C-alpha positions in Angstrom: 26.5 -4.2 73.3 29.0 -0.7 72.8 27.8 2.5 74.8 26.6 3.8 72.0 23.9 0.9 70.9 22.6 0.5 75.0 18.8 2.4 74.6 18.2 5.6 75.9 15.7 5.0 78.9 12.9 8.2 79.1 14.0 9.8 82.0 17.8 9.2 82.5 18.0 12.2 83.8 20.6 14.0 81.9 19.5 17.4 80.5 21.5 19.4 77.4 23.7 21.6 78.8 22.0 25.2 77.9 19.3 23.8 80.1 20.9 24.1 82.4 18.3 26.6 84.8 19.8 30.2 86.4 20.3 29.1 89.8 22.7 25.8 88.3 19.7 23.6 88.6 18.8 21.0 85.9 15.9 21.5 84.6 13.2 18.7 85.1 12.7 15.6 82.5 9.1 14.9 81.4 8.4 11.0 82.8 7.8 9.9 79.6 10.1 11.2 76.8 8.6 12.7 73.6 11.2 14.0 71.7 12.9 12.5 68.8 15.9 10.5 69.2 16.5 9.0 65.9 17.7 9.3 62.9 14.8 9.2 59.4 13.4 10.5 56.0 10.5 12.6 57.2 7.7 11.6 55.3 6.9 15.2 53.9 9.9 16.9 52.8 11.8 13.3 51.9 14.5 15.3 54.2 16.5 13.2 57.0 15.8 14.1 60.2 14.8 13.7 63.6 12.0 11.2 63.9 9.8 9.3 67.2 10.0 6.3 67.8 7.2 4.3 69.8 8.5 4.2 73.7 11.2 7.1 73.5 13.8 4.7 72.6 16.5 5.0 70.7 17.2 2.0 68.7 20.9 1.3 67.0 22.9 4.6 65.1 24.9 3.6 61.7 27.8 2.9 62.1 30.2 6.2 61.6 32.8 5.5 58.3 36.1 6.8 58.8 36.7 9.9 56.2 39.6 7.5 54.4 37.1 5.4 52.6 36.5 4.7 49.0 34.3 7.2 47.4 32.8 5.9 43.5 34.4 7.3 41.0 32.0 10.5 38.4 30.5 8.2 35.7 32.0 7.3 32.7 30.2 10.2 29.4 28.3 8.9 26.7 29.4 9.8 23.5 26.6 9.4 21.2 27.2 9.6 18.1 25.8 12.0 15.5 25.3 11.7 12.6 24.3 7.4 13.2 25.1 4.7 9.8 21.2 3.5 9.3 19.9 1.3 6.6 18.4 3.9 5.0 21.1 5.1 3.9 23.5 2.5 3.4 20.1 1.3 0.5 20.1 4.7 -0.2 23.7 4.6 -1.3 23.5 1.0 -2.7 21.9 2.3 -5.8 23.1 5.2 -6.5 26.0 2.9 -7.0 24.9 1.1 -9.2 22.5 3.2 -11.6 26.3 5.0 -11.7 28.1 1.7 -12.8 24.5 0.4 -14.8 25.2 4.2 -17.3 29.1 3.7 -16.6 29.1 0.1 -18.7 26.3 1.0 -21.0 29.0 3.1 -22.7 31.2 0.6 -23.5 31.2 -1.2 -26.6 33.3 -3.9 -26.4 34.9 -6.2 -23.6 38.3 -4.5 -22.7 36.9 -0.9 -23.1 34.1 -2.2 -19.9 36.7 -3.1 -17.9 38.3 0.4 -18.4 35.7 2.3 -17.8 34.4 0.0 -15.3 37.3 0.7 -13.2 37.7 4.0 -13.9 34.2 4.2 -12.7 35.2 3.0 -8.9 38.3 4.8 -9.1 35.5 7.8 -9.2 32.5 5.7 -7.2 35.6 4.9 -4.0 36.5 9.0 -4.2 32.7 9.6 -4.0 33.0 7.7 -1.1 35.7 8.7 0.7 34.5 11.9 0.4 30.1 10.9 1.8 32.5 9.0 4.7 34.5 12.8 5.4 31.7 14.8 5.1 28.5 13.5 4.5 26.3 10.3 5.2 28.2 7.3 6.1 25.4 4.6 5.3 25.1 5.8 2.0 29.4 6.1 1.7 29.4 2.3 2.9 26.3 1.5 0.3 28.2 3.3 -2.6 31.4 1.8 -1.7 30.1 -2.5 -1.3 28.6 -1.5 -4.6 31.5 0.0 -6.3 33.6 -3.0 -4.9 31.3 -6.3 -6.6 31.9 -3.7 -9.8 35.0 -4.0 -10.0 35.4 -7.3 -8.8 32.7 -8.4 -11.5 35.4 -7.0 -13.6 37.8 -8.8 -12.7 36.4 -11.7 -12.9 35.7 -11.8 -17.1 39.6 -10.6 -17.0 40.7 -13.4 -15.5 38.3 -15.6 -17.4 39.5 -14.3 -20.7 43.6 -14.8 -19.3 42.6 -18.5 -18.9 40.9 -18.8 -22.0 44.1 -17.7 -23.3 42.8 -13.6 -24.0 44.4 -11.2 -22.2 41.4 -8.5 -22.5 43.7 -5.5 -21.5 46.0 -4.3 -23.5 
C-alpha cells in the first residue's frame, strides 16, 4: 500500500502550516475529524469538490495521470444536405418528363420521325436534368433523367427491331 493510499485517521497531529499559532505552537487538533477529506460531486451545484465521508477517513485517491497522455480529438463535423433528394421530387420529375415525351411523341407522323423527335426530346430533357441538378431540385433531375433514358431506350429498340427485319429507318 502506497503512502498516498493509506487512510488518514482523525487527530494524527498534522495541521496545515498556516494554522500555527503566533507563539509557534500548533493549533489544537479536534478529537473527531469533521473536515471534508475526499473528492466527489456536490449534490447541490454539481461541481466536484471536497465531501465528508463517514468515520472521517480519507478514501483511496485516484491515480495521478501524466501530462503526456493521449487526449481525444474533437468530433468530426457532420455535414447535412441542404436540398435532400426525396421521393416527391423524383416522382414529380418523372411525371413531367413522361408528359414531355408524350407530347413530343404525338408530334410524329411516321416511325422515323418518331425516333428523331424522341432523340431530340431526350437531349433537351437531359439538358433540363443537368440544369435541375446544378441549380434546382436534384430529385426532379433524377426523375427526368430516368424517364428520358427509358424513352430513348424505347426509340432505340424500335430502330433495332426494324434493322433486324432488314429495314433501316433512320435515313
